C-alpha positions in Angstrom: -19.2 -61.0 12.4 -17.8 -62.9 15.3 -14.9 -64.8 13.7 -13.9 -68.1 15.4 -11.8 -67.7 18.5 -9.1 -69.9 19.9 -6.8 -69.8 23.0 -3.2 -70.3 22.2 -2.4 -71.2 25.8 -4.3 -74.5 25.2 -1.9 -75.5 22.4 1.1 -74.6 24.6 -0.3 -76.5 27.6 0.8 -80.0 28.5 -2.7 -81.3 28.2 -2.8 -83.4 25.0 -6.6 -83.2 24.7 -6.6 -79.4 24.9 -3.8 -79.3 22.4 -5.5 -81.6 19.9 -8.8 -79.6 20.3 -6.9 -76.4 19.6 -5.4 -77.9 16.4 -8.8 -79.1 15.2 -10.5 -75.8 16.0 -7.8 -73.8 14.3 -7.7 -76.0 11.2 -11.5 -76.0 10.8 -11.6 -72.2 11.1 -9.0 -71.8 8.4 -10.8 -74.2 6.1 -14.2 -72.5 6.6 -13.4 -68.8 7.3 -9.7 -68.1 6.8 -9.6 -65.7 9.8 -9.4 -66.6 13.5 -9.1 -64.5 16.7 -6.4 -65.7 19.1 -6.3 -64.9 22.8 -3.4 -65.5 25.2 -1.2 -64.9 22.2 1.9 -64.0 24.1 2.3 -60.4 23.0 2.2 -58.2 26.1 -0.3 -55.3 26.5 2.6 -52.9 27.4 4.4 -53.8 24.2 1.3 -53.3 22.1 0.7 -49.9 23.7 4.3 -48.8 23.2 4.2 -50.0 19.6 1.1 -48.0 18.7 2.5 -45.0 20.6 5.8 -44.8 18.7 4.2 -45.6 15.3 1.8 -42.7 15.7 4.7 -40.5 16.7 6.5 -41.5 13.5 3.6 -40.8 11.2 3.0 -37.4 12.9 6.4 -36.3 11.6 6.5 -33.7 8.8 6.4 -35.4 5.3 9.9 -34.2 4.4 11.3 -35.9 7.5 9.5 -39.2 6.8 10.6 -39.2 3.2 14.2 -39.3 4.2 13.5 -42.8 5.4 12.0 -43.9 2.0 14.9 -45.8 0.5 15.0 -46.4 -3.3 15.6 -50.0 -4.5 14.1 -51.8 -1.5 10.6 -52.2 -3.0 9.1 -50.9 0.2 10.5 -53.8 2.2 12.3 -51.6 4.7 11.7 -48.1 5.9 9.0 -45.7 4.8 6.7 -45.9 1.8 4.8 -42.7 1.1 1.0 -42.3 0.5 -0.5 -43.8 -2.6 2.4 -46.0 -3.7 0.9 -49.4 -3.2 -2.2 -50.9 -4.9 -4.0 -54.2 -4.7 -3.3 -56.9 -7.3 -5.5 -56.3 -10.3 -6.4 -52.7 -9.2 -4.9 -49.5 -10.6 -6.3 -47.3 -7.8 -3.7 -46.6 -5.1 -4.5 -47.6 -1.5 -5.1 -44.5 0.7 -2.2 -45.2 3.1 1.4 -44.7 4.0 3.5 -47.3 5.8 6.7 -48.3 7.5 8.3 -51.7 7.3 10.7 -53.5 9.6 12.3 -56.8 8.6 14.4 -59.7 9.7 17.7 -59.4 11.5 19.3 -62.7 10.7 20.8 -64.9 13.5 23.4 -67.7 13.7 25.5 -66.8 10.7 22.6 -67.2 8.3 24.0 -67.0 4.8 21.1 -67.8 2.5 20.6 -64.2 1.6 21.7 -60.9 3.0 18.6 -59.0 4.3 18.7 -55.3 3.8 19.4 -53.3 7.0 16.5 -51.9 8.9 16.0 -48.2 8.7 16.7 -46.4 12.0 14.5 -43.5 13.0 16.6 -40.9 14.8 13.7 -38.6 15.9 12.1 -41.3 18.1 14.7 -42.9 20.4 12.6 -46.0 21.4 11.1 -46.6 18.0 13.7 -49.1 16.7 13.9 -51.0 20.0 10.2 -51.4 20.3 9.8 -52.6 16.7 12.6 -55.1 17.2 10.9 -56.5 20.4 7.5 -56.6 18.7 9.0 -58.4 15.7 10.3 -61.3 17.9 7.1 -61.5 19.9 5.0 -61.9 16.7 7.5 -64.4 15.3 7.2 -66.6 18.4 3.4 -66.5 18.4 3.3 -67.1 14.6 5.7 -70.1 14.9 3.4 -71.7 17.5 0.4 -71.2 15.3 2.2 -72.8 12.4 3.1 -75.8 14.5 -0.6 -76.3 15.1 -1.3 -75.9 11.4 1.4 -78.5 10.7 -0.3 -81.0 12.9 -3.7 -80.3 11.3 -2.1 -81.0 7.9 -0.7 -84.3 9.3 2.9 -83.0 9.1 5.6 -83.1 11.8 4.8 -80.5 14.4 8.0 -78.6 13.7 7.7 -78.7 9.9 7.6 -75.0 9.5 10.2 -74.1 12.2 13.3 -74.3 10.0 11.6 -72.1 7.3 10.4 -69.4 9.7 13.6 -69.1 11.7 15.5 -66.4 9.9 12.6 -66.1 7.5 11.7 -63.0 5.5 8.9 -61.8 7.7 7.8 -58.2 7.8 6.3 -56.0 10.5 4.3 -53.3 8.8 3.0 -50.1 10.5 0.2 -48.6 8.4 -1.3 -45.1 8.6 -4.6 -44.2 6.8 -4.6 -40.4 7.0 -7.8 -38.3 7.6 -10.0 -37.9 4.6 -10.0 -34.2 3.6 -11.9 -34.3 0.3 -14.7 -36.3 -1.1 -13.1 -39.7 -1.8 -13.4 -41.3 -5.2 -14.2 -44.6 -3.6 -15.5 -46.0 -0.3 -12.4 -48.1 0.0 -9.2 -47.2 1.8 -7.4 -50.5 0.9 -8.8 -52.4 -2.0 -9.8 -56.1 -1.7 -6.8 -58.4 -1.6 -5.3 -61.5 -0.2 -2.0 -61.5 1.8 1.1 -62.9 0.1 2.7 -64.7 3.0 2.0 -67.9 5.1 -0.1 -66.2 7.9 -0.7 -62.6 9.0 -1.0 -61.6 12.6 -2.8 -58.4 13.3 -2.8 -56.8 16.7 -5.7 -54.4 17.1 -6.3 -51.3 15.0 -7.1 -47.8 16.1 -10.4 -47.8 14.3 -12.9 -50.2 12.6 -12.7 -50.7 8.9 -11.5 -54.3 8.2 -14.0 -56.4 6.2 -13.7 -60.0 4.9 -15.6 -61.5 2.0 -17.7 -64.5 3.2 -18.3 -67.6 1.2 -21.7 -66.1 0.4 -19.9 -63.2 -1.3 -21.0 -60.7 1.4 -18.6 -58.2 3.0 -18.6 -58.7 6.8 -17.1 -56.2 9.2 -14.5 -57.9 11.5 -13.3 -56.6 14.9 -11.3 -58.4 17.6 -11.6 -57.9 21.3 -8.8 -55.9 23.0 -7.1 -59.0 24.3 -7.0 -60.8 20.9 -5.1 -60.8 17.7 -6.6 -61.6 14.3 -4.6 -64.2 12.3 -5.4 -65.1 8.7 -4.2 -67.5 6.0 -2.0 -66.0 3.2 -1.6 -67.0 -0.4 1.7 -69.0 0.3 -0.1 -71.3 2.7 -3.0 -71.6 0.3 -0.6 -72.7 -2.5 1.2 -75.1 -0.2 -2.0 -76.8 0.9 -3.5 -76.9 -2.6 -6.5 -74.7 -1.4 -7.2 -76.8 1.6 -6.6 -73.7 3.8 -8.0 -70.7 2.0 -6.6 -67.2 1.8 -9.5 -65.0 2.6 -10.2 -61.8 0.6 -10.3 -58.7 2.8 -10.3 -54.9 2.5 -10.4 -51.7 4.6 -13.3 -49.3 4.1 -13.6 -45.6 4.8 -15.2 -44.6 8.1 -18.6 -42.9 8.4 -18.4 -39.2 7.4 -18.3 -37.9 11.0 -15.0 -39.8 11.5 -13.3 -38.6 8.3 -11.1 -36.2 10.4 -9.5 -39.2 12.2 -6.6 -41.4 11.3 -6.6 -45.1 11.3 -3.5 -47.1 12.4 -2.9 -50.8 11.9 0.1 -53.0 12.5 0.1 -56.4 10.8 3.0 -58.9 11.0 3.4 -60.8 7.7 5.0 -64.1 8.5 7.1 -65.2 5.5 9.4 -68.2 5.3 13.0 -68.2 4.0 13.0 -67.4 0.3 14.3 -70.8 -0.6 11.3 -72.6 0.8 9.4 -74.6 -1.8 5.7 -73.8 -2.1 5.1 -77.0 -4.1 1.7 -78.4 -3.1 1.9 -80.9 -0.3 1.3 -84.5 -1.5 -1.3 -85.2 1.2 -3.3 -82.3 -0.1 -3.6 -83.7 -3.6 -6.1 -86.4 -4.6 -8.7 -87.2 -7.3 -11.2 -84.8 -5.8 -8.5 -82.1 -5.3 -6.0 -82.2 -8.2 -2.9 -80.1 -8.0 -3.9 -76.4 -8.7 -0.5 -74.6 -8.7 2.8 -74.8 -10.5 5.9 -75.3 -8.3 7.5 -72.1 -7.1 9.7 -70.9 -4.2 8.6 -68.4 -1.6 11.2 -65.9 -2.9 10.0 -66.2 -6.5 6.4 -65.9 -5.5 7.1 -62.8 -3.3 9.0 -61.2 -6.2 6.1 -61.8 -8.5 3.6 -60.3 -6.1 5.6 -57.2 -5.3 5.6 -56.4 -9.0 1.8 -57.0 -9.2 1.1 -54.5 -6.4 3.4 -51.8 -7.7 6.2 -51.9 -5.2 8.8 -53.4 -7.6 9.4 -52.4 -11.2 
């Protein structure tokens, strides 16, 4: 499936017609599909190459070395989470993956909450620096996309900025190890919707991502090398009272001849500050679209979902 494609440089240009067309194309894609491919996204090829290089080096470490970076009490929000710990909401079967998470480093004397410290990897000298640089690059691109979404929703262009700056976003590096025995299922990561506002996914080392169409058909999704895939998460769906829909997606196993290979994927989950209200926007509620969700903050919703997927007791 060729998902809709947009060019972020058009939104960032000084041409008001190009900017407005970008806003309309992005909003329409999120109403109809929930996923969009973004080119000229501002994350350099060299940074992406380095990111995947060091991530693969980390996951190649012996398990006992990786497990020293698995920190109890952080619900997987920082450092390493070992294979089979996470499952999709509503599923008891664990996803066939291990992952590493890098989070926000607060700026400007931010006191709303104390974020846990990021976990430093001593075996790979450039790992921490590269993740930190990638985190800020994703954050900048995600902020611009949310500015376009705000305009589509007839909000102030900078509506989301104050929530995203020092927000609780997460950069997650995922490793799906080679399949060594007959799997119980064809699924590596069960069908789910993301928790956050939007997710930015730069490449993947192998195919496998599928989205559920409005016709209830699973459609393989790939992006071109110069694009990132960006999808709506549940927080934005709640905020917009289902105007922008969080699309169900999954990761499937490769064909048998590729079982011996690993799959790597690095999504950036763009979260707001925990205090942000996800109360449905008034201009997304009317007689045809009555309010669908109870009021909740982003922090309360995240906590609820972390329990549902098995990362928090």
